[in-house]
C-alpha positions in Angstrom: 19.0 -3.5 27.9 16.1 -3.2 25.4 16.2 -4.1 21.3 14.0 -3.7 18.4 14.7 -4.8 15.1 12.9 -3.4 11.7 13.0 -2.5 8.2 13.3 1.2 7.0 10.7 2.7 6.2 10.1 6.3 4.3 9.1 9.0 6.3 6.8 6.7 8.9 4.0 7.1 10.9 4.6 8.2 14.8 4.0 4.8 16.2 7.1 3.4 14.3 8.6 6.6 16.0 7.1 5.2 19.2 8.6 1.6 18.8 11.9 3.5 18.5 12.2 5.5 21.4 10.9 2.5 24.0 13.9 0.5 23.5 17.8 1.6 23.9 18.8 0.1 20.4 16.7 0.2 17.4 18.2 -1.5 14.6 17.6 -0.8 10.3 17.0 -4.3 9.4 17.1 -3.6 5.7 19.3 -7.2 4.7 15.9 -8.7 3.5 13.7 -8.7 0.7 11.9 -6.0 -0.7 8.7 -6.1 -1.1 6.9 -3.6 -3.0 3.9 -1.9 -2.5 4.8 -1.9 1.0 6.1 1.1 3.4 9.9 0.6 2.3 9.4 3.6 -0.2 5.9 5.2 0.9 3.9 6.4 2.7 0.4 8.6 3.6 0.0 12.4 4.1 -3.2 14.4 4.9 -4.5 16.4 2.0 -7.9 18.0 1.2 -9.5 14.8 0.2 -7.8 12.7 2.6 -5.1 10.7 2.7 -2.9 10.2 -0.5 0.2 8.9 -1.0 3.8 10.5 -1.4 6.4 7.6 -3.4 9.7 7.6 -4.0 10.5 6.1 -7.5 12.5 3.6 -7.3 14.1 0.5 -10.1 12.5 -2.0 -11.4 12.8 -4.9 -8.2 13.9 -8.5 -8.9 12.2 -11.1 -6.7 15.6 -11.5 -4.6 16.6 -7.7 -4.1 17.5 -6.9 -0.6 16.3 -3.5 0.7 19.5 -2.3 1.2 20.1 -3.1 -2.7 17.0 -1.0 -4.1 18.3 1.9 -5.8 16.3 5.6 -7.0 15.2 5.4 -10.0 17.6 6.9 -12.4 14.8 8.6 -14.5 13.2 10.5 -11.3 16.0 11.6 -9.7 14.1 14.9 -8.8 12.1 13.0 -6.9 12.9 15.2 -3.4 12.1 18.1 -5.1 8.3 16.8 -6.0 8.0 15.8 -2.9 8.9 19.0 -1.1 6.4 20.7 -3.5 3.6 18.5 -2.6 4.1 18.7 1.4 4.1 22.6 0.6 0.8 22.2 -1.1 -1.0 20.4 1.4 0.4 21.6 4.9 1.4 25.2 3.9 -1.6 26.2 6.6 -0.7 24.2 9.2 0.5 25.9 12.2 3.7 25.0 12.3 4.8 25.1 8.7 6.9 28.1 8.6 9.5 26.4 11.1 9.1 22.8 10.2 9.7 23.5 6.1 12.6 25.2 6.1 14.2 22.2 8.8 12.4 19.6 6.1 13.6 21.4 3.0 17.3 21.2 4.1 17.2 18.0 5.0 15.4 16.9 1.3 18.1 19.5 -0.6 21.1 18.6 0.9 21.5 15.7 2.7 19.3 13.6 0.2 20.0 14.8 -2.9 23.1 13.0 -3.7 21.8 9.6 -2.7 20.9 6.3 -4.8 19.8 4.1 -2.1 16.4 3.9 -0.9 17.8 2.2 2.5 20.3 5.8 3.3 17.2 7.9 2.1 15.2 6.5 5.0 17.9 5.9 7.5 18.6 9.6 7.4 15.0 11.0 7.2 14.4 8.2 10.6 17.6 9.8 12.1 17.0 13.3 11.5 13.5 13.0 12.8 13.8 11.4 16.0 16.6 14.3 16.7 13.1 17.0 16.4 11.3 14.7 18.4 14.0 14.2 21.0 14.6 10.1 20.7 18.0 9.4 22.0 18.0 5.9 21.0 21.0 4.7 19.3 19.8 3.5 15.5 22.4 1.0 13.9 22.4 -0.6 10.8 22.1 -4.7 10.6 24.9 -4.5 8.0 27.2 -3.2 10.9 26.8 -6.7 12.9 26.5 -10.0 12.4 24.3 -11.8 11.2 23.5 -15.9 10.4 21.1 -18.3 10.8 17.4 -18.7 10.4 14.5 -16.0 10.8 14.7 -16.2 14.4 18.6 -17.0 14.9 19.1 -13.4 13.1 17.3 -11.5 15.5 18.3 -13.2 18.1 22.1 -12.8 16.9 21.7 -9.2 16.5 19.8 -8.8 20.3 22.8 -10.9 21.7 25.7 -8.6 19.9 23.3 -5.9 21.9 23.3 -7.2 25.4 19.6 -7.5 24.8 17.3 -8.6 27.7 14.4 -7.5 26.3 13.4 -7.9 22.3 10.5 -5.9 21.3 8.8 -6.7 18.6 5.8 -5.6 16.2 2.5 -7.3 16.3 2.9 -9.3 12.6 5.8 -10.7 13.9 3.5 -13.4 15.8 3.2 -15.0 13.0 6.7 -16.8 13.0 8.8 -15.5 16.2 9.5 -18.3 18.3 9.2 -16.7 22.3 10.9 -19.8 23.4 14.0 -19.9 21.4 14.6 -16.5 22.7 14.0 -17.4 26.3 17.0 -19.9 26.0 18.7 -17.1 25.2 17.9 -14.8 28.0 16.0 -12.5 25.8 12.3 -12.0 26.5 10.1 -10.9 23.9 7.2 -8.0 24.2 5.1 -6.7 22.0 4.3 -3.6 20.9 1.0 -1.9 21.0 0.1 0.9 18.6 -3.1 1.5 20.4 -4.2 4.5 22.3 -2.6 7.4 20.6 -3.9 10.7 21.4 -5.6 12.7 18.4 -4.6 16.2 17.6 -5.1 19.0 15.6 -5.3 18.2 11.9 -6.1 19.9 8.4 -9.0 18.8 7.4 -12.0 16.7 9.0 -11.8 13.2 10.0 -8.7 12.7 12.0 -6.3 9.6 10.3 -4.3 8.4 12.9 -1.8 6.4 10.4 -0.6 8.7 8.6 3.3 10.2 8.7 5.0 11.7 11.3 5.3 14.7 9.1 1.7 15.1 9.7 1.8 15.4 13.5 5.2 17.8 13.1 3.7 20.6 10.7 0.6 20.8 13.4 2.5 20.4 16.7 6.0 21.5 16.3 8.3 21.1 19.0 5.1 19.7 21.1 5.5 16.7 18.6 7.5 14.8 21.2 4.7 14.8 23.9 2.2 12.7 20.9 4.6 10.2 20.3 3.6 7.9 23.2 0.5 6.9 24.6 
């Protein structure tokens, strides 16, 4: 059994979905501190001028605020409509716009419209995109599991509850992850590599690899799943 654990991101890039597709269980780890200016509430889209940010407005953050406590700005409750407008403006000429945009529009208008927490919005979008990409990994929230101990022990406890034999981690965790401690609990550690993804036909040159996965969907449609892995 393979498990990956990560904070939720807003419409993540394809490497995020490659990680999900590489494991049996993927745990959204949002009971940790919210970090301003990170990927939690924003991502990059492709525009004629290059990459540009698309951001969900959130309420002012305290130093101790957790991701799953982060609320959408009450004064900008129509963010979803604005994001659809931005996506239409920049992807209307993409090959699969006419099939992808109505699917996406339904999600934004009917499934996200009444949500007030960032974590819930991210979870729905991640799961919906996984379905589109034919990814069948079971996605859980950390709040559904028992989490206790220090940074490494919390991850180990999650893995043990899911009977994991392998924990797949992003490379940024190398600065703190205690591999020996994982091994003492019978859990091997593997490191995700984000190198070697195939380029695909994007609108506008040059090719930008680290954009939202929606760019892939608009340009490749039902063939997108063929470009998630290496």
